[in-house]
N, C-alpha and C positions, 0 to 999 in steps of 0.2 A: 504494500500500500504506500502511495506517495506521501510525502510530508504534508502536502496540502490537504489530501483526503483525510489524514489523521487529524488535522486541525479542525476540519468540518464536523468531525464526530465528537469533539470535546463538549462537555456539558456547559450550560450557561451559568453555573454556580461560581461563587468566588473560590479562589484556591491558588495553588502554586503549580507552575509548569517547568519542566526540565527538558532542554534540548540535549540529546546525546548523539555521539558519533558512531561509526560502524563497529568500534571496539566496546561500545557501551559506556565510554567515559563521558562525564557530564561537561558539556560545553558552556551552558548558561542556565541560570535559575532566575525565574521572574515570578511576580505575583499578579493577580488579576481580580477585578471585581466580577467579570464574566470571562471564564477561561476561553471559551470559543471565540468571542469577539476580540479579545486581546491577542490571542495567538494568530488569528487570521490576519491581523494587521501587519504581521511579519512578511506577508506575501504581496505587499503593495510595492510600488516603485519608489525610488528616491530614499531608500533606507540608508542610514549611516553606514559608511564602508565597513566598519568593524562588525556591525550586526549582520550586514549582507554576507560577509565572509563566514560568519558563524552559521547562518541558515544554509549556506552552500555546503558546509561540512556535515551538517546534522542529518541523521538517518531516522531518528525516532523522537517522538514527543511523549514524555511521561507526565502524569499530572496527579495531584492530590487535592481533593475537594476540602474546603473548610466551611465552618458554619458562619463565619463572618470575615470581613475584610481585615479586622484587627488580627485574627488568627493567621490569616494569609501573610501579613507583614511579619509576624513572629516566626512562622514556619520558613518563610523565605530567608530570613537572617540565619536561622539554625542550619539550613541546607547549604547556604553559601559558606558558613563556617566549616561545615563538614567536608565539602568538596573543593572549595576555593576554585570555582570554574574560571578558566582562562578569560572568557569574554565578559565576565562580570567586573573585572578589574580594569578600569579605564587608564590608570596610571601604572607606573612600574612597581608600585607596592600598594599596601592597603592604608596608607597614611591619611587618606581623605575620608575613609569610612567613619560612620558614627557608631558609638557604643554606649551602652548603659552600664554604669557601675554603681555600687551602693556605698555611700560614705557619709561624711558629716559627723554629727554627734553620735557617740558610740551607743547611747541608750535610745536615741531616736534617729536612726539612719534614714537616708532618703536616696532616691535614684538620682544620679548625676549623669548628664549627657556630655560625652567627650569625643574628640576626634582621635583617630588612631595615632597621629603624630604627637599627642599629648601623653601617651602612656609612660614615657620615660620620666615625666615629672610627678607621677602619682605613686603613693605607697602601694604595696601589693594588695590586691582586692580579692576577696573570696568569691564574689559573683561578678562575672563580666558577661554581658549579653550583647550580641551583634555578630557580624557587622550589619548595620542598616545603611541604606543608600540615600536617605533624605533626612536632613535635620528637622525640617518643618513637620514631616510625617511622624517622626519619633516624638516630637513635642506634643502633637495632637493625640497620638496613641496613648501617651502617659496621662493626658487629661481624661481620656475615657476610662482608663484603668483606675485613676484616682477617684472617680465617682463611685466605683464599686469597692475599692480598698483605699480609704483615705490615708494620707500620710502628711507629715508636717514639713514645711519649708521655713518655718519661723524659728525664733530662739526659744528653746524649751524653758518652761517655768519662768517666763518673763513677767507673768501676772497680768498681762494685757492681751485681750483677744485679738488675734491677727485677722487680716482681711479674709483669708481663706476659711478661717473658723466660722466667720459670719455667713459664709455662703455654703457651708457644709462640706468643704473639701479637707479641712484640717480636723483631726479627731480630738484636738484640745491639748496638745503637748504644751502649748504656750501657757495654759491655765492649770496644768497639772491634773486634767480631767481623765487622763489615760495613763496607766502604768507602763513602764518600759516593756514588761512582759506581754501585755495585751497589744501594745503598739507593734511589737516585733512579729506578732501573728499576722498582721496585715502585710508586713514586708515579706514574710515567708510566702504568703499567698501570691504576692506579686512575682516573686522569683520562680514559683512553680509555673505560673502562667507564661512568663517570658521564656522558660525552659521548654515550653511546648507540652507541658504535662497537665493539660486541661482536664482530662478524664479523671486523673487522680485528685485534682483540686475540687472538681464537682462532687466526687464521692465524699471528700472530707467536709465540704460545706453543707451538704444536704441536711445533716442534723445540727451541725455546729452553728451555721449561719444561713437560715433559709432565704433571707432577703438577698444576701450576696449571691447565693446559689441561683435564684431566679434572675437577678441582674446579669450574671455571667452567661446564663443560657440565652438571654435575650439582649445581647449587646446591641446598642443603638449607635452604629458607627458610620452613619451617613456622611459625617463630616470628613471621613477619610477617603471618600470617593470623589475623584476629579476635583479636588479642592484647590483654591488659590493658595500659593505658597506663602503669601503674606500672612502675618500673624496679627490677631486681634485678641489680646488676652481677656479683655472685658467681655466680649461677645462669647468667648469660650467658657468664661466663668459662669455666665448665665445661660448655660446650655438648655436647661429645662425651666421654663416659666409656667407657673400655674396661676390662672386668673379666675376670680370668684365673683358671683353676683347673686343677690337675693331678689326675688320678684313675687308680688302678690297683687290681688285685686281687692282693694278696700279691706285688707286684712284676711281675705279668704284665699284658699289654695296657695299658701306660701310655699315656694320652692327655692332651691338653690342650684347653681350650676358651677361646674369646674371645667375650664377648658385648658388644654395643654399645648404650649408652643415649644417645639424642639428645634434648636438652631434657627430661631426666628420664624419658623413655619408652623402652622397649626397641624396637630396630629389628632384627627377626629376619632381615631381608634381608642384614644385615651381620655376622651371627654367623659364626664360623669354627672349624673343628675341626683338631687337629693330632695325628697319630699319631707319638708320640715314637720317634725312630730311633737316636740316638747315646747318650743317657743310660743309665747302668747301672740295673738293677732296684732299686727302692726308693730311688733317689737323686732325690728330688723337686726339690731345688734345681737340679741339672743339667738336669732335665727342663724346669723353669721357664725356665732360661737359654736352652735350645734353642728353646723356643716363642717367647720374646720376640725372639730373634735372627732367627728365620724370619719372624715377623710384620713386622719392620721392613725386610726385603728388599723388601717390596711397597710401593714408593714411590707406586704408583697409589692406595693406600688413604689416606683422609684421616688426618691426624695427630691423635691424641687430645689433649684438653686436660687429662686426668687418667687415670692408669693405676692400677687397683685390683687387688690380689692377695688371694686367699683365704689368709691366713696371718699369722704374727707377724713379729717383727723379723728373723729369718734370711731369710725370703722377701722382705721389703722391701729388705734390704741386697743380696740377690742380684740383684733386678730393677734397683736403682739402679746397681749395679756394671756390669751388662750394658748399660744405657743409656749409662753413661759411656764404656764401650769403643766403643760405636757413635756417640759424640759426638751424642747426641740429648737435648735438654732438654725433658723432660716430668716434671711432679711425680708422685710415687709415694706411695701409701698402702696399708695393709693392714688387714684386719679379722680379729682373732684370736678364734676361737670359744672358745679355752681361757682367755681373759681377759674373758668375758662380752661378746663382740662389741665389744671396745675397738678404736678406730682407732689404728693404729700408723704412725708417720712415721719417715723416715730422719733421721739427725742433720744439723743445719745447715739444716733447712727453715725458710723465713721464717715468723715468727709469724703475720703477716696471712694467709698462705696456709693455715696450719693451721686458723685460725678459719673461713676460707671453706670448707674441706673439711669441717670439723665441721658446718657449717650444712647440708651435703648428706647427712648420715648416713642419713636415711630412704631416699633414692634409692640410696645406696651399699649398704645392706643388701639391697635388692631386686636390685641388680646382682650382688652376691656370691652370693646364693641362686640366681639364674638361671644364673650360670656353673657353680655346683656341680651343678645339675640337668642342664645341658646336657652337661657332661663325663661324668657318671655314666651318662647315657642312651647315650652313644657307647661308653663302656667296656663296658657290658652287651651292647650290640649286637655288639661284636667278640668278646666271650667266648662268646656264643651261637653265633656263626658258627664259631669255632675248635672248639667242642665238637661241633658237627654234623659 
């Protein structure tokens, strides 16, 4: 079978592909969002001379499917490290490749991204992962991993909550809310994932951490697909925004709605509706408290990086107080239609965090409007049903 015919038979799944020569030696390892589409692109004209030469020597295409793009990135790096294929190395050595090592504070280590040429300046490291071929891709991959297994980039035991703690990415090393032993469990989980031992990790998490188990099985890594190489740390920090709205008709049929925006785009599969059960008629604040409390009973749902409420300071205060009772650290903001859609923040919110949220105002307005539309539609449906 010709190489082109082999490519046409590849699946559309994400994964890793290997070009091998007539002796079975690996010439090139690559990753793909869609294996078939990616590999077929090697049969177009105007290929880079180095790659065209590789395709001319190749006799077989092997592949391994993965459940996500993130896993494909990890597997690609591990296979390059195993085979060191000739056509993966653009230069005379591997000095330009990117690696992940773990260092920093001995009680609260963190992943560090380094270039191959920097190895000589580092102390011996127990865990070294790579080589990866894109700095931007590695940064974004670590952000996705960090949402499942939080780690700290701040100064441990500083006594002051860091920015990442306020958006749910730091487990609280800065405040002493996590012991070194518990913290290192997250680091161990990250090293297992980067080593390509996902099955072992899932087996371990199934009983020990069901929330992380589900998150790992349902990795949302759309940001790794055909993304712009430029970095926007604030947008990445607010990867998951949840917007809430309460609606009723003269105190009757009070309902609540939660809409979810992932990477600035609505994800309707994760929208949720709440029929308010305990709050008194016309008591919007109590209805909001009930909805938020019920939402966070669902530990299987991914934790938001920002919680947005349709309302002003009273609504923002009520949500902040509710989260405090639940011991949940998520930043809160409101949009007040009575103040010309001004963003409202709780007192004491970090100034840097406020600026970051302000930068997302366009997305937040869309999320607020979508929550309002969703709750009104549900309320009208219930009213029509009761009238019939």
